Backbone as JSON Lines, residues from 0, in Angstrom:
{"i":0,"aa":"M","n":[0.83,-1.19,0.0],"ca":[0.0,0.0,0.0],"c":[0.87,1.24,0.0]}
{"i":1,"aa":"N","n":[0.38,2.26,-0.61],"ca":[1.17,3.48,-0.73],"c":[0.89,4.47,0.39]}
{"i":2,"aa":"G","n":[0.07,4.1,1.37],"ca":[-0.17,4.97,2.52],"c":[-1.25,6.01,2.3]}
{"i":3,"aa":"R","n":[-1.81,6.07,1.12],"ca":[-2.86,7.05,0.87],"c":[-4.21,6.37,1.07]}
{"i":4,"aa":"R","n":[-5.12,7.1,1.67],"ca":[-6.46,6.57,1.92],"c":[-7.36,6.88,0.75]}
{"i":5,"aa":"K","n":[-8.22,5.95,0.46],"ca":[-9.21,6.17,-0.56],"c":[-10.33,7.01,0.04]}
{"i":6,"aa":"T","n":[-10.68,8.09,-0.6],"ca":[-11.77,8.9,-0.08],"c":[-13.02,8.6,-0.88]}
{"i":7,"aa":"R","n":[-14.09,8.42,-0.2],"ca":[-15.36,8.11,-0.83],"c":[-16.21,9.36,-0.86]}
{"i":8,"aa":"Q","n":[-16.77,9.66,-1.98],"ca":[-17.64,10.82,-2.11],"c":[-19.03,10.45,-1.61]}
{"i":9,"aa":"L","n":[-19.59,11.29,-0.79],"ca":[-20.94,11.06,-0.29],"c":[-21.95,11.47,-1.34]}
{"i":10,"aa":"S","n":[-23.05,10.72,-1.38],"ca":[-24.12,11.11,-2.29],"c":[-24.77,12.38,-1.74]}
{"i":11,"aa":"T","n":[-25.55,13.03,-2.57],"ca":[-26.22,14.26,-2.14],"c":[-27.14,13.99,-0.96]}
{"i":12,"aa":"E","n":[-27.87,12.88,-1.01],"ca":[-28.77,12.55,0.1],"c":[-27.99,12.3,1.39]}
{"i":13,"aa":"D","n":[-26.83,11.62,1.27],"ca":[-26.0,11.39,2.46],"c":[-25.48,12.71,3.03]}
{"i":14,"aa":"R","n":[-25.07,13.65,2.16],"ca":[-24.59,14.94,2.64],"c":[-25.7,15.71,3.33]}
{"i":15,"aa":"I","n":[-26.91,15.64,2.78],"ca":[-28.04,16.34,3.42],"c":[-28.32,15.74,4.79]}
{"i":16,"aa":"L","n":[-28.34,14.42,4.84],"ca":[-28.57,13.75,6.13],"c":[-27.46,14.1,7.11]}
{"i":17,"aa":"W","n":[-26.2,14.08,6.66],"ca":[-25.1,14.43,7.54],"c":[-25.22,15.87,8.03]}
{"i":18,"aa":"S","n":[-25.66,16.78,7.16],"ca":[-25.78,18.18,7.58],"c":[-26.85,18.32,8.65]}
{"i":19,"aa":"Q","n":[-27.91,17.53,8.56],"ca":[-28.94,17.57,9.61],"c":[-28.38,17.08,10.93]}
{"i":20,"aa":"V","n":[-27.58,16.01,10.87],"ca":[-26.97,15.49,12.09],"c":[-25.96,16.5,12.65]}
{"i":21,"aa":"A","n":[-25.13,17.06,11.77],"ca":[-24.1,18.0,12.21],"c":[-24.71,19.24,12.85]}
{"i":22,"aa":"R","n":[-25.86,19.69,12.34],"ca":[-26.51,20.87,12.93],"c":[-27.15,20.56,14.28]}
{"i":23,"aa":"S","n":[-27.39,19.28,14.56],"ca":[-28.08,18.94,15.81],"c":[-27.14,18.77,17.0]}
{"i":24,"aa":"V","n":[-25.83,18.84,16.78],"ca":[-24.88,18.68,17.87],"c":[-24.18,20.0,18.16]}
{"i":25,"aa":"D","n":[-23.71,20.12,19.37],"ca":[-22.97,21.31,19.77],"c":[-21.49,21.05,19.55]}
{"i":26,"aa":"P","n":[-20.74,22.01,18.97],"ca":[-19.31,21.82,18.78],"c":[-18.59,21.82,20.13]}
{"i":27,"aa":"L","n":[-17.41,21.23,20.15],"ca":[-16.59,21.26,21.36],"c":[-16.24,22.7,21.69]}
{"i":28,"aa":"R","n":[-16.0,22.96,22.96],"ca":[-15.63,24.31,23.37],"c":[-14.39,24.75,22.62]}
{"i":29,"aa":"G","n":[-14.45,25.96,22.07],"ca":[-13.31,26.51,21.36],"c":[-13.2,26.06,19.92]}
{"i":30,"aa":"K","n":[-14.12,25.22,19.46],"ca":[-14.08,24.74,18.08],"c":[-15.32,25.23,17.35]}
{"i":31,"aa":"A","n":[-15.16,25.58,16.11],"ca":[-16.29,25.98,15.27],"c":[-16.65,24.81,14.37]}
{"i":32,"aa":"P","n":[-17.94,24.65,14.05],"ca":[-18.31,23.54,13.17],"c":[-17.71,23.75,11.78]}
{"i":33,"aa":"S","n":[-17.34,22.66,11.16],"ca":[-16.76,22.74,9.83],"c":[-17.83,23.12,8.82]}
{"i":34,"aa":"P","n":[-17.67,24.25,8.12],"ca":[-18.7,24.67,7.18],"c":[-18.89,23.69,6.04]}
{"i":35,"aa":"S","n":[-17.85,22.93,5.69],"ca":[-17.99,21.98,4.59],"c":[-18.93,20.84,4.95]}
{"i":36,"aa":"L","n":[-19.13,20.58,6.23],"ca":[-20.01,19.5,6.64],"c":[-21.43,19.95,6.92]}
{"i":37,"aa":"V","n":[-21.62,21.21,7.21],"ca":[-22.93,21.69,7.64],"c":[-23.72,22.34,6.52]}
{"i":38,"aa":"D","n":[-23.09,22.98,5.58],"ca":[-23.79,23.83,4.62],"c":[-24.25,23.13,3.35]}
{"i":39,"aa":"H","n":[-24.58,21.86,3.42],"ca":[-25.03,21.16,2.23],"c":[-26.54,21.05,2.14]}
{"i":40,"aa":"A","n":[-27.26,21.65,3.03],"ca":[-28.71,21.54,3.03],"c":[-29.32,22.17,1.79]}
{"i":41,"aa":"E","n":[-28.66,23.15,1.21],"ca":[-29.2,23.81,0.03],"c":[-29.03,22.97,-1.23]}
{"i":42,"aa":"E","n":[-28.27,21.89,-1.18],"ca":[-27.98,21.1,-2.35],"c":[-29.05,20.06,-2.66]}
{"i":43,"aa":"R","n":[-30.25,20.27,-2.31],"ca":[-31.3,19.29,-2.54],"c":[-31.63,19.23,-4.03]}
{"i":44,"aa":"P","n":[-31.4,18.08,-4.65],"ca":[-31.76,17.96,-6.06],"c":[-33.27,17.94,-6.21]}
{"i":45,"aa":"K","n":[-33.73,18.49,-7.31],"ca":[-35.17,18.56,-7.52],"c":[-35.54,17.68,-8.7]}
{"i":46,"aa":"K","n":[-36.65,17.05,-8.58],"ca":[-37.19,16.2,-9.63],"c":[-38.61,16.66,-9.87]}
{"i":47,"aa":"N","n":[-38.88,17.17,-11.02],"ca":[-40.2,17.71,-11.35],"c":[-40.59,18.82,-10.38]}
{"i":48,"aa":"G","n":[-39.63,19.58,-9.92],"ca":[-39.91,20.71,-9.04],"c":[-40.09,20.32,-7.58]}
{"i":49,"aa":"A","n":[-39.96,19.03,-7.24],"ca":[-40.15,18.59,-5.86],"c":[-38.81,18.11,-5.3]}
{"i":50,"aa":"P","n":[-38.59,18.25,-3.99],"ca":[-37.34,17.77,-3.41],"c":[-37.21,16.27,-3.61]}
{"i":51,"aa":"A","n":[-36.0,15.82,-3.97],"ca":[-35.78,14.4,-4.21],"c":[-35.64,13.63,-2.91]}
{"i":52,"aa":"L","n":[-35.23,14.3,-1.85],"ca":[-35.05,13.62,-0.58],"c":[-36.41,13.42,0.07]}
{"i":53,"aa":"A","n":[-36.82,12.19,0.17],"ca":[-38.14,11.88,0.74],"c":[-38.06,11.9,2.25]}
{"i":54,"aa":"K","n":[-39.2,11.96,2.87],"ca":[-39.25,11.95,4.33],"c":[-38.89,10.59,4.89]}
{"i":55,"aa":"S","n":[-38.65,9.61,4.03],"ca":[-38.34,8.26,4.5],"c":[-37.01,8.19,5.22]}
{"i":56,"aa":"I","n":[-36.14,9.17,5.07],"ca":[-34.85,9.14,5.76],"c":[-35.07,9.3,7.26]}
{"i":57,"aa":"A","n":[-35.9,10.21,7.66],"ca":[-36.17,10.41,9.08],"c":[-37.52,9.8,9.39]}
{"i":58,"aa":"H","n":[-37.5,8.54,9.87],"ca":[-38.74,7.84,10.18],"c":[-39.36,8.43,11.44]}
{"i":59,"aa":"P","n":[-40.64,8.73,11.42],"ca":[-41.26,9.21,12.65],"c":[-41.32,8.07,13.67]}
{"i":60,"aa":"P","n":[-41.3,8.38,14.95],"ca":[-41.35,7.32,15.95],"c":[-42.67,6.58,15.88]}
{"i":61,"aa":"Y","n":[-42.63,5.28,16.19],"ca":[-43.84,4.46,16.17],"c":[-44.72,4.85,17.35]}
{"i":62,"aa":"R","n":[-45.95,5.11,17.07],"ca":[-46.91,5.43,18.11],"c":[-48.14,4.55,17.91]}
{"i":63,"aa":"P","n":[-48.35,3.61,18.83],"ca":[-49.56,2.79,18.7],"c":[-50.78,3.67,18.86]}
{"i":64,"aa":"E","n":[-51.92,3.14,18.5],"ca":[-53.15,3.92,18.58],"c":[-53.27,4.58,19.95]}
{"i":65,"aa":"R","n":[-53.53,5.87,19.91],"ca":[-53.68,6.62,21.16],"c":[-55.09,6.43,21.67]}
{"i":66,"aa":"Q","n":[-55.2,5.85,22.84],"ca":[-56.49,5.68,23.48],"c":[-56.33,6.1,24.92]}
{"i":67,"aa":"K","n":[-57.27,6.84,25.4],"ca":[-57.2,7.25,26.8],"c":[-57.49,6.05,27.68]}
{"i":68,"aa":"P","n":[-56.63,5.8,28.65],"ca":[-56.91,4.68,29.55],"c":[-58.11,5.0,30.43]}
{"i":69,"aa":"E","n":[-58.97,4.02,30.59],"ca":[-60.09,4.21,31.51],"c":[-59.55,4.03,32.91]}
{"i":70,"aa":"R","n":[-59.88,4.94,33.77],"ca":[-59.31,4.9,35.12],"c":[-59.72,3.66,35.89]}
{"i":71,"aa":"R","n":[-60.95,3.21,35.69],"ca":[-61.41,2.07,36.49],"c":[-60.76,0.76,36.06]}
{"i":72,"aa":"H","n":[-60.19,0.72,34.84],"ca":[-59.58,-0.51,34.35],"c":[-58.08,-0.41,34.15]}
{"i":73,"aa":"A","n":[-57.52,0.76,34.29],"ca":[-56.09,0.93,34.05],"c":[-55.29,0.21,35.14]}
{"i":74,"aa":"A","n":[-54.1,-0.27,34.75],"ca":[-53.25,-0.96,35.71],"c":[-52.86,-0.01,36.83]}
{"i":75,"aa":"K","n":[-52.93,-0.52,38.03],"ca":[-52.57,0.27,39.21],"c":[-51.15,-0.07,39.62]}
{"i":76,"aa":"P","n":[-50.51,0.8,40.37],"ca":[-49.19,0.45,40.88],"c":[-49.3,-0.76,41.82]}
{"i":77,"aa":"L","n":[-48.26,-1.56,41.84],"ca":[-48.26,-2.7,42.76],"c":[-48.24,-2.19,44.19]}
{"i":78,"aa":"D","n":[-48.89,-2.92,45.06],"ca":[-48.91,-2.53,46.47],"c":[-47.52,-2.77,47.07]}
{"i":79,"aa":"P","n":[-47.14,-1.99,48.09],"ca":[-45.79,-2.09,48.66],"c":[-45.4,-3.5,49.14]}
{"i":80,"aa":"P","n":[-46.3,-4.26,49.8],"ca":[-45.87,-5.61,50.21],"c":[-45.51,-6.51,49.02]}
{"i":81,"aa":"T","n":[-46.27,-6.42,47.95],"ca":[-45.98,-7.24,46.76],"c":[-44.67,-6.81,46.13]}
{"i":82,"aa":"R","n":[-44.42,-5.5,46.04],"ca":[-43.15,-5.0,45.5],"c":[-41.97,-5.54,46.3]}
{"i":83,"aa":"R","n":[-42.08,-5.47,47.63],"ca":[-40.99,-5.94,48.48],"c":[-40.76,-7.43,48.3]}
{"i":84,"aa":"K","n":[-41.84,-8.21,48.23],"ca":[-41.71,-9.66,48.07],"c":[-41.1,-10.02,46.72]}
{"i":85,"aa":"L","n":[-41.46,-9.3,45.66],"ca":[-40.86,-9.55,44.35],"c":[-39.37,-9.21,44.38]}
{"i":86,"aa":"A","n":[-39.04,-8.07,44.97],"ca":[-37.65,-7.62,45.02],"c":[-36.78,-8.58,45.84]}
{"i":87,"aa":"R","n":[-37.34,-9.16,46.89],"ca":[-36.57,-10.06,47.76],"c":[-36.63,-11.51,47.32]}
{"i":88,"aa":"G","n":[-37.42,-11.8,46.3],"ca":[-37.51,-13.17,45.79],"c":[-38.51,-14.04,46.52]}
{"i":89,"aa":"R","n":[-39.32,-13.47,47.39],"ca":[-40.32,-14.26,48.11],"c":[-41.52,-14.59,47.22]}
{"i":90,"aa":"I","n":[-41.74,-13.76,46.22],"ca":[-42.7,-14.07,45.16],"c":[-41.87,-14.26,43.9]}
{"i":91,"aa":"S","n":[-42.05,-15.39,43.26],"ca":[-41.21,-15.67,42.09],"c":[-41.72,-14.93,40.85]}
{"i":92,"aa":"I","n":[-40.78,-14.61,40.0],"ca":[-41.11,-14.03,38.7],"c":[-41.32,-15.22,37.78]}
{"i":93,"aa":"D","n":[-42.53,-15.35,37.25],"ca":[-42.9,-16.53,36.47],"c":[-42.29,-16.54,35.07]}
{"i":94,"aa":"A","n":[-42.06,-15.38,34.48],"ca":[-41.48,-15.31,33.14],"c":[-40.84,-13.93,32.95]}
{"i":95,"aa":"T","n":[-39.93,-13.86,32.0],"ca":[-39.23,-12.62,31.7],"c":[-39.19,-12.42,30.19]}
{"i":96,"aa":"I","n":[-39.36,-11.17,29.76],"ca":[-39.19,-10.84,28.35],"c":[-38.21,-9.68,28.26]}
{"i":97,"aa":"D","n":[-37.3,-9.78,27.29],"ca":[-36.29,-8.75,27.09],"c":[-36.57,-8.06,25.76]}
{"i":98,"aa":"L","n":[-36.84,-6.76,25.8],"ca":[-37.18,-5.99,24.61],"c":[-35.99,-5.22,24.05]}
{"i":99,"aa":"H","n":[-34.78,-5.48,24.56],"ca":[-33.58,-4.81,24.06],"c":[-33.48,-4.98,22.55]}
{"i":100,"aa":"D","n":[-32.89,-4.01,21.91],"ca":[-32.6,-4.04,20.47],"c":[-33.84,-4.19,19.59]}
{"i":101,"aa":"M","n":[-35.01,-3.84,20.1],"ca":[-36.22,-3.86,19.28],"c":[-36.67,-2.44,19.04]}
{"i":102,"aa":"D","n":[-37.23,-2.2,17.86],"ca":[-37.83,-0.89,17.65],"c":[-39.21,-0.9,18.32]}
{"i":103,"aa":"Q","n":[-39.85,0.25,18.37],"ca":[-41.11,0.36,19.11],"c":[-42.19,-0.54,18.54]}
{"i":104,"aa":"R","n":[-42.3,-0.61,17.23],"ca":[-43.35,-1.43,16.61],"c":[-43.16,-2.9,16.96]}
{"i":105,"aa":"E","n":[-41.92,-3.39,16.83],"ca":[-41.63,-4.78,17.14],"c":[-41.84,-5.06,18.63]}
{"i":106,"aa":"A","n":[-41.37,-4.16,19.47],"ca":[-41.5,-4.35,20.92],"c":[-42.97,-4.37,21.35]}
{"i":107,"aa":"H","n":[-43.78,-3.5,20.78],"ca":[-45.21,-3.45,21.13],"c":[-45.89,-4.78,20.82]}
{"i":108,"aa":"G","n":[-45.69,-5.29,19.61],"ca":[-46.3,-6.55,19.22],"c":[-45.78,-7.73,20.02]}
{"i":109,"aa":"T","n":[-44.48,-7.76,20.25],"ca":[-43.86,-8.85,21.01],"c":[-44.36,-8.85,22.45]}
{"i":110,"aa":"L","n":[-44.43,-7.67,23.06],"ca":[-44.9,-7.58,24.44],"c":[-46.36,-8.01,24.56]}
{"i":111,"aa":"L","n":[-47.19,-7.57,23.65],"ca":[-48.61,-7.94,23.69],"c":[-48.79,-9.45,23.54]}
{"i":112,"aa":"A","n":[-48.08,-10.05,22.6],"ca":[-48.17,-11.51,22.4],"c":[-47.66,-12.25,23.64]}
{"i":113,"aa":"F","n":[-46.55,-11.77,24.21],"ca":[-45.99,-12.39,25.42],"c":[-46.99,-12.35,26.57]}
{"i":114,"aa":"L","n":[-47.6,-11.19,26.79],"ca":[-48.54,-11.05,27.9],"c":[-49.8,-11.9,27.67]}
{"i":115,"aa":"H","n":[-50.25,-12.02,26.43],"ca":[-51.39,-12.89,26.13],"c":[-51.05,-14.34,26.47]}
{"i":116,"aa":"R","n":[-49.86,-14.81,26.06],"ca":[-49.45,-16.19,26.35],"c":[-49.3,-16.41,27.85]}
{"i":117,"aa":"A","n":[-48.67,-15.46,28.53],"ca":[-48.46,-15.58,29.97],"c":[-49.8,-15.61,30.71]}
{"i":118,"aa":"H","n":[-50.72,-14.76,30.3],"ca":[-52.04,-14.7,30.93],"c":[-52.81,-15.99,30.68]}
{"i":119,"aa":"A","n":[-52.77,-16.48,29.45],"ca":[-53.47,-17.72,29.11],"c":[-52.88,-18.92,29.86]}
{"i":120,"aa":"S","n":[-51.58,-18.85,30.18],"ca":[-50.92,-19.92,30.92],"c":[-51.15,-19.83,32.42]}
{"i":121,"aa":"G","n":[-51.81,-18.78,32.87],"ca":[-52.08,-18.61,34.29],"c":[-50.93,-18.03,35.08]}
{"i":122,"aa":"L","n":[-49.95,-17.44,34.42],"ca":[-48.84,-16.82,35.14],"c":[-49.34,-15.57,35.85]}
{"i":123,"aa":"R","n":[-48.67,-15.2,36.92],"ca":[-49.13,-14.07,37.71],"c":[-48.18,-12.87,37.68]}
{"i":124,"aa":"H","n":[-46.87,-13.1,37.8],"ca":[-45.9,-12.0,37.85],"c":[-44.83,-12.22,36.78]}
{"i":125,"aa":"V","n":[-44.63,-11.2,35.94],"ca":[-43.61,-11.28,34.9],"c":[-42.72,-10.04,34.98]}
{"i":126,"aa":"L","n":[-41.54,-10.16,34.39],"ca":[-40.59,-9.06,34.36],"c":[-40.4,-8.64,32.91]}
{"i":127,"aa":"V","n":[-40.6,-7.36,32.64],"ca":[-40.42,-6.81,31.29],"c":[-39.16,-5.96,31.32]}
{"i":128,"aa":"I","n":[-38.15,-6.38,30.56],"ca":[-36.89,-5.65,30.51],"c":[-36.92,-4.74,29.28]}
{"i":129,"aa":"T","n":[-36.88,-3.44,29.53],"ca":[-36.91,-2.46,28.44],"c":[-35.52,-1.93,28.13]}
{"i":130,"aa":"G","n":[-34.63,-2.0,29.08],"ca":[-33.31,-1.39,28.94],"c":[-33.41,0.08,29.32]}
{"i":131,"aa":"K","n":[-32.29,0.66,29.65],"ca":[-32.28,2.06,30.04],"c":[-32.21,2.99,28.85]}
{"i":132,"aa":"G","n":[-31.78,2.47,27.71],"ca":[-31.79,3.25,26.49],"c":[-30.68,4.25,26.34]}
{"i":133,"aa":"S","n":[-29.65,4.19,27.14],"ca":[-28.6,5.2,27.05],"c":[-27.4,4.73,26.24]}
{"i":134,"aa":"S","n":[-27.39,3.48,25.78],"ca":[-26.21,2.97,25.09],"c":[-26.01,3.58,23.72]}
{"i":135,"aa":"H","n":[-27.08,3.97,23.05],"ca":[-26.96,4.55,21.72],"c":[-27.27,6.04,21.73]}
{"i":136,"aa":"G","n":[-27.21,6.65,22.88],"ca":[-27.44,8.08,22.98],"c":[-28.91,8.44,23.0]}
{"i":137,"aa":"S","n":[-29.78,7.43,23.04],"ca":[-31.21,7.74,23.07],"c":[-31.64,8.04,24.5]}
{"i":138,"aa":"A","n":[-32.85,8.46,24.64],"ca":[-33.35,8.82,25.96],"c":[-34.22,7.7,26.53]}
{"i":139,"aa":"G","n":[-34.03,6.47,26.1],"ca":[-34.81,5.37,26.64],"c":[-36.24,5.35,26.12]}
{"i":140,"aa":"V","n":[-36.4,5.2,24.82],"ca":[-37.73,5.25,24.21],"c":[-38.62,4.15,24.77]}
{"i":141,"aa":"L","n":[-38.13,2.91,24.83],"ca":[-38.96,1.82,25.36],"c":[-39.19,1.98,26.86]}
{"i":142,"aa":"R","n":[-38.18,2.47,27.55],"ca":[-38.33,2.68,29.0],"c":[-39.48,3.63,29.29]}
{"i":143,"aa":"R","n":[-39.66,4.65,28.43],"ca":[-40.77,5.59,28.61],"c":[-42.08,5.07,28.04]}
{"i":144,"aa":"S","n":[-42.01,4.35,26.93],"ca":[-43.22,3.95,26.21],"c":[-43.95,2.77,26.83]}
{"i":145,"aa":"V","n":[-43.22,1.76,27.29],"ca":[-43.87,0.53,27.77],"c":[-44.85,0.79,28.9]}
{"i":146,"aa":"P","n":[-44.52,1.6,29.93],"ca":[-45.53,1.84,30.97],"c":[-46.81,2.49,30.42]}
{"i":147,"aa":"E","n":[-46.66,3.35,29.4],"ca":[-47.85,3.96,28.79],"c":[-48.65,2.93,28.0]}
{"i":148,"aa":"W","n":[-47.96,2.03,27.3],"ca":[-48.65,0.98,26.55],"c":[-49.48,0.11,27.49]}
{"i":149,"aa":"L","n":[-48.93,-0.17,28.66],"ca":[-49.62,-1.07,29.59],"c":[-50.93,-0.49,30.1]}
{"i":150,"aa":"K","n":[-51.15,0.81,29.89],"ca":[-52.39,1.47,30.31],"c":[-53.43,1.5,29.2]}
{"i":151,"aa":"T","n":[-53.07,1.08,27.98],"ca":[-53.98,1.19,26.85],"c":[-54.86,-0.04,26.73]}
{"i":152,"aa":"A","n":[-55.89,0.08,25.9],"ca":[-56.91,-0.95,25.73],"c":[-56.36,-2.35,25.42]}
{"i":153,"aa":"P","n":[-55.39,-2.52,24.52],"ca":[-54.95,-3.89,24.23],"c":[-54.39,-4.62,25.45]}
{"i":154,"aa":"F","n":[-53.83,-3.89,26.39],"ca":[-53.2,-4.5,27.56],"c":[-54.11,-4.5,28.79]}
{"i":155,"aa":"R","n":[-55.15,-3.72,28.74],"ca":[-55.96,-3.44,29.92],"c":[-56.51,-4.7,30.6]}
{"i":156,"aa":"G","n":[-57.0,-5.66,29.83],"ca":[-57.56,-6.86,30.43],"c":[-56.52,-7.85,30.91]}
{"i":157,"aa":"L","n":[-55.28,-7.63,30.56],"ca":[-54.21,-8.55,30.91],"c":[-53.44,-8.13,32.16]}
{"i":158,"aa":"V","n":[-53.3,-6.83,32.36],"ca":[-52.41,-6.29,33.4],"c":[-53.23,-5.72,34.54]}
{"i":159,"aa":"S","n":[-52.88,-6.13,35.77],"ca":[-53.58,-5.55,36.92],"c":[-52.7,-4.63,37.74]}
{"i":160,"aa":"G","n":[-51.38,-4.69,37.54],"ca":[-50.5,-3.81,38.29],"c":[-49.1,-3.79,37.71]}
{"i":161,"aa":"T","n":[-48.42,-2.66,37.9],"ca":[-47.04,-2.52,37.41],"c":[-46.22,-1.72,38.42]}
{"i":162,"aa":"H","n":[-44.93,-1.89,38.33],"ca":[-44.01,-1.07,39.14],"c":[-42.6,-1.27,38.61]}
{"i":163,"aa":"G","n":[-41.76,-0.27,38.77],"ca":[-40.36,-0.38,38.39],"c":[-39.68,-1.49,39.17]}
{"i":164,"aa":"A","n":[-38.78,-2.2,38.54],"ca":[-38.13,-3.35,39.15],"c":[-37.04,-2.92,40.13]}
{"i":165,"aa":"A","n":[-36.71,-3.84,41.03],"ca":[-35.6,-3.63,41.96],"c":[-34.29,-3.62,41.17]}
{"i":166,"aa":"R","n":[-33.28,-3.06,41.76],"ca":[-32.0,-2.87,41.07],"c":[-31.44,-4.18,40.52]}
{"i":167,"aa":"H","n":[-31.5,-5.26,41.28],"ca":[-30.91,-6.52,40.82],"c":[-31.76,-7.2,39.74]}
{"i":168,"aa":"H","n":[-32.97,-6.73,39.52],"ca":[-33.81,-7.23,38.42],"c":[-33.76,-6.32,37.2]}
{"i":169,"aa":"G","n":[-32.98,-5.26,37.23],"ca":[-32.86,-4.36,36.09],"c":[-33.09,-2.91,36.42]}
{"i":170,"aa":"G","n":[-33.56,-2.63,37.63],"ca":[-33.75,-1.25,38.07],"c":[-34.6,-0.43,37.14]}
{"i":171,"aa":"E","n":[-34.07,0.72,36.71],"ca":[-34.82,1.64,35.86],"c":[-35.1,1.07,34.47]}
{"i":172,"aa":"G","n":[-34.4,-0.01,34.11],"ca":[-34.58,-0.6,32.8],"c":[-35.48,-1.81,32.78]}
{"i":173,"aa":"A","n":[-36.29,-2.0,33.84],"ca":[-37.19,-3.16,33.9],"c":[-38.45,-2.81,34.69]}
{"i":174,"aa":"I","n":[-39.5,-3.59,34.43],"ca":[-40.8,-3.33,35.07],"c":[-41.39,-4.65,35.55]}
{"i":175,"aa":"Y","n":[-41.85,-4.67,36.8],"ca":[-42.64,-5.8,37.28],"c":[-44.06,-5.61,36.76]}
{"i":176,"aa":"V","n":[-44.65,-6.7,36.25],"ca":[-46.03,-6.65,35.78],"c":[-46.79,-7.78,36.45]}
{"i":177,"aa":"R","n":[-47.89,-7.41,37.14],"ca":[-48.78,-8.42,37.71],"c":[-49.92,-8.61,36.71]}
{"i":178,"aa":"L","n":[-50.11,-9.83,36.29],"ca":[-51.16,-10.14,35.33],"c":[-52.5,-10.31,36.04]}
{"i":179,"aa":"A","n":[-53.56,-9.96,35.35],"ca":[-54.89,-10.08,35.9],"c":[-55.26,-11.57,36.02]}
{"i":180,"aa":"R","n":[-56.11,-11.86,36.96],"ca":[-56.62,-13.23,37.09],"c":[-57.81,-13.39,36.18]}
{"i":181,"aa":"G","n":[-58.12,-14.62,35.85],"ca":[-59.33,-14.86,35.06],"c":[-59.03,-15.17,33.62]}
{"i":182,"aa":"G","n":[-60.1,-15.41,32.89],"ca":[-59.97,-15.88,31.5],"c":[-60.13,-14.81,30.46]}
{"i":183,"aa":"V","n":[-59.46,-13.69,30.61],"ca":[-59.49,-12.68,29.55],"c":[-58.3,-12.95,28.67]}
{"i":184,"aa":"G","n":[-58.51,-13.2,27.42],"ca":[-57.39,-13.47,26.52],"c":[-57.92,-13.77,25.14]}
{"i":185,"aa":"P","n":[-57.01,-14.05,24.21],"ca":[-57.43,-14.28,22.83],"c":[-58.15,-15.59,22.65]}
């Protein structure tokens, strides 16, 4: 090798996407952003007078159907004695599901199917691991979304109580879920 690096030219769409990313971060103290990396937003090619860059590059976050939880049926927090018993292992966790590395759409469907199977099997307490969400610089999308999902209509007949897990069960990145008793299921 001659020691020279091959430089790859970015496509126009890649430069536009990079400029959006570059504008969203703060430069290091004492450093100015490189104008060659930021000022490509004006280079949008046009096709029939319309921008060629489709909105498909920035996917909107998955949001399941928004339904207001009914207060009389929404999952309640677990009572303190049950929380303590779960944390200390006096009440066993019947099953665990790990939603790491799933996008919201996949996690929603997987969680709903898991809870239906667990409920149909007569399980009572399960652990849902969402992860803390900080490994990729995100703000914990599943960590915030899953408790809200558990209050919506698809989950309402399955879940009777929830609470954040003890540290040794995943802490802020996991949720204890008490399943409802009875024959509500698919």
